[in-house]
N, C-alpha and C positions, 0 to 999 in steps of 0.2 A: 343679366344678374348684376346688381350693384353690390360691390364688396365694401364692407366696413373694414377698419384696420384689423380688428380681432378675427373676423372671418378670413381675411387674407392670410393672416398668420396660420390659422388652422388649415387652410387650403394648401399653403406652401409646405406645411409639414406632411400633408397627404401626398403632395407632389414628390417630395424627397423619398417617401416610402415607396411610391410607384417606381421611381428611378432605381431604387436600391434592389429591386427584385431581379434585375438582369442576371446577376451572378448565380443566384440559387436556381433560377429557371434554366439557365444554360447547362447546369450540371445534370439535368434530367433529359437532355437530348440523347437519343439513341444512336443515330447514324450520322447526322449532319455534323460537319466539322469545318473549322477554319473559314475559308472564304465563302463557302456555301451558307454558313450561319449569317455572315455579314450581308450576303446578297438577299436572302429571304427577309431578314429583318428590315433592311432598307426598302425593299419592294413593298412590304406591307405598310411601312410608314408612309411612303409616297401615296399608296392607294387610299389610306385613311385621310390624308391631307387633301386629296382630290375632292373628298366629300366635305371635309370640315372647312376648308378655306373659303369656298363660295358662301357658306353660311356666316362666316365671320366678316369677310371683306366685300361680299357682293359678287355678282357674276363676272364682273370685269377684272377680277383679280389676276387671272392668268394672262389676259391681254395686256394688263398694265406692266407685267414683268418684262415685256419686250422693251419697254422704255425706261427700265430701271438703270441706275447708274453703275459705274464700275465697282463701287464699294459693295453693292448688293450681290454681284456675281462672285466677288472675292469671298464675301461672307458665306455664300453657298458652297464654295470650294472648301472653306475652313470647316463647315459643318460636315461635309463628306469625309474629310480626314478624321474628324472626331468620331463619326459613326463607325468608320472602317477600323480604325486603330483600336477603339474600345472593345469591339467584339473579337477581333483577332487576339488582343492581349488576354482576354478571358479564356481563350482556348490554349494559351501558352503558359500562363502562370496563375497564381491563386487570386481569388476575388479580393482579398485584403491588399495584396500588392498593387493591383490595378486601381482600387479606390483611393488608397493613400497617395499613390503617384498622381492621380487625377486631381487630388485636392490642392496641388501646388498651383493651380490655375491663377488664383488671385495674386500670388507673388510674382509669377511670370508676367502677369498683366502689368503689374507695377513697374517691372524692369523694362518691358517693351514700350510702355507709355512714356517712361523717362527718356529712353533712347530716341524714339521716333516723333513724339509730339510734345516733348519737353515738360511732362508732368514732374513735379518735385516729389521725391520719395522721403517721407518722414524718417527720423532716426529709429522710431519704433518698428517701422517696416523693414529697415535694413537689419535690425536685430532679429526680426522674425524670419527674414530670408536666410540669415546665417544659421539660426536654430533649425529651420526646416531642412537646410542643406545637410546639417549634421545628421538629422533623422534619416534622410534618404541615403546618406553614406553608410549608415548602420545597416539599412535594408539591403543596399546594393552589395555590401561586402559578403553577405550570406548568399545572395543570388548568384554571384560569380562562382562560388564553390558548389552551389546546389544545382546549377545547370538551367536556371530559369531567368537568366539575365536578359535573353532576347525578349521575353514577354514583358518584362519591366520597361525595357527600352521602347518597345512598341507602345506601351501605355503612356510613356512620356510624351508621345506625339499628341495626345489628347489635350493636356493643359497648354502645350505650346500652340496648337491650332486654336484653342479657345482664347488664349491671350492675344493672338494675332487678330482673331475675329473681333474681339472687344476694341482693340486699338484702332482697327480700320473703321468700325462703325462709329466710335466716338470722334474720330477725326472727321468723318463725313458729317456728323451732327454739328460739329463746330463750324463747318463750312456751309451749314444750312441745308444739308441733304440727309434727311433721316432714312435709315435702312429699316424696312419692315421685316422683322426677324422671323415671323412665322412662314411667310413665303420663302424666305432664305433657307429655312429648315427643309421645306419641300424640295427646293433645288438641290440641297445637300443629299437628301435621300435618293433622288433620281441619279445624281452623279455617282454616288456610292454603289447603287445597284448595277448601273451600267459598267462601272469600272471593275467590279468583282465578278460579273457574269462569266467572262471567258475563263477565269480560273476556278469558278465554282462548279463548272460542268466537268464530268457527268454528275448529276444530282444523286444524292444518296439518302436524302431526308425521307423518313417514314411519315405516314399520316399523323402519327403522334407528334413527331418533330414539327411538322407544319403547323399544328395547333399551337404549340408552345412558341414558335417563331412568329406566328400571327399575333399572339399576345404581346411579345416583345416589341413588335412594330407598332401596334395600336395602343395597347394599355400601358406599356413601359416607356414608350418614346413619344408618339404623336400627341396623345391626349395630355400627358403631363407637360409637354413643351408648350402647348397652347395655354394651359392653366397657369404656368409659370409666368408667361407674358402678361396675363391678366393680373396676377399678383404684383408684378413689377410696377404696375400703374398706381398701386396703393402703397406698397412698402418701399422704404428707402433702401438704397444699395447696401449699406452695412447690414441691415436686417436680412436681406436676401442672402448675403454672403454667409452670415452666421447660420441661418436656417439650412442653407445648402450643405453645410458640414454634416448634417444629420444623415445624408445619403451614405457617407462613409461608415458611420456607426450602424445604421440600419442594415446596410449591405453586408458588413462583416458578420453581424449577428445572425442574419438570415442564412448566410452560407454556412455558418457554424452549426446552427440549430437544424436547418432544413436539409443540409447536404453533408453534414459531418466534416466540414472543411475548417478545421481549427487553425487560426493564425499562428505562425511560428513565433518564438520569443523575440527574434530580431524585428519582425514586423510589428509586434506589440510595442516594443521599445522605440523603434524608429518612427512608427506611426503616431505614437503618443507625443513625441517631440514635434512632429509636423502639425498635427491637429492642435496641440497646445499653443504652438507659435501663432497659428492662424487665429485661434480663438482670442488670445490675448491682444494681438494686433488689432482685430476688429473691435473688440470691446474698448480698448484705449482710444481708438479713433472715434468711435461713437461718442464716448464720454467727452472728448475734446470738442467735437462739433456741437454738442449740447451746451457746453460751457461758453462757447463763442456766441450763442444765440442771445 
């Protein structure tokens, strides 16, 4: 399928909508909890990619992984941390808290890229980091008193691992060694399922739960990850970053409407600061790059 720019935008919106369903779907699980949720989701993701990867990359894709560089395997570990922390966080705190915390990824990426590979951080990004930090502080202040701080801290592992992943892959690209992200996602799913298996047992998931977890592994994670890689070949990085923010909005709305999980006033206030900072930063950067052309 050859994507035009407009088709890629619409497809990326669909991708963010699929990503955003994790929170509301997890609220309908009957018996599966904590690490078991993570285990089944990761297992179904790995199983789906076992089928999808040969179709995308050919039959040698798994054999080629054995000769992949260090950056590829570090990327796989980062994906595993993201998968595991995301689902654990959803079992410990609200969907809104998790999604807003995850949205800090681009700002963490800017900081890590500055520290480890020398990327310059623009003044607008420093301002965005400060504003987003204030927003998170507002959210965290309520979480400490509300007893949900652990869930928010676990969710914080997602943007940190994501920023690490991006920094590692960009550094490898600069050295002439590109990392194939879709196989790295497969590695991450395998690591996540193996790491959580010992603590997931004994299983308590019902048939109903397994159906929902299969959807989370295939329809919410494996397929949209593949589609997002396709979109990234057509869309520019700022466009991807802006469209990815829709996951936060869609996810909070779906959990609110579909599961009655209304975000608290502190989350709405702090989350608005975070999303607003990200939005303004990306729009200003996009406009600056267009003016330089």
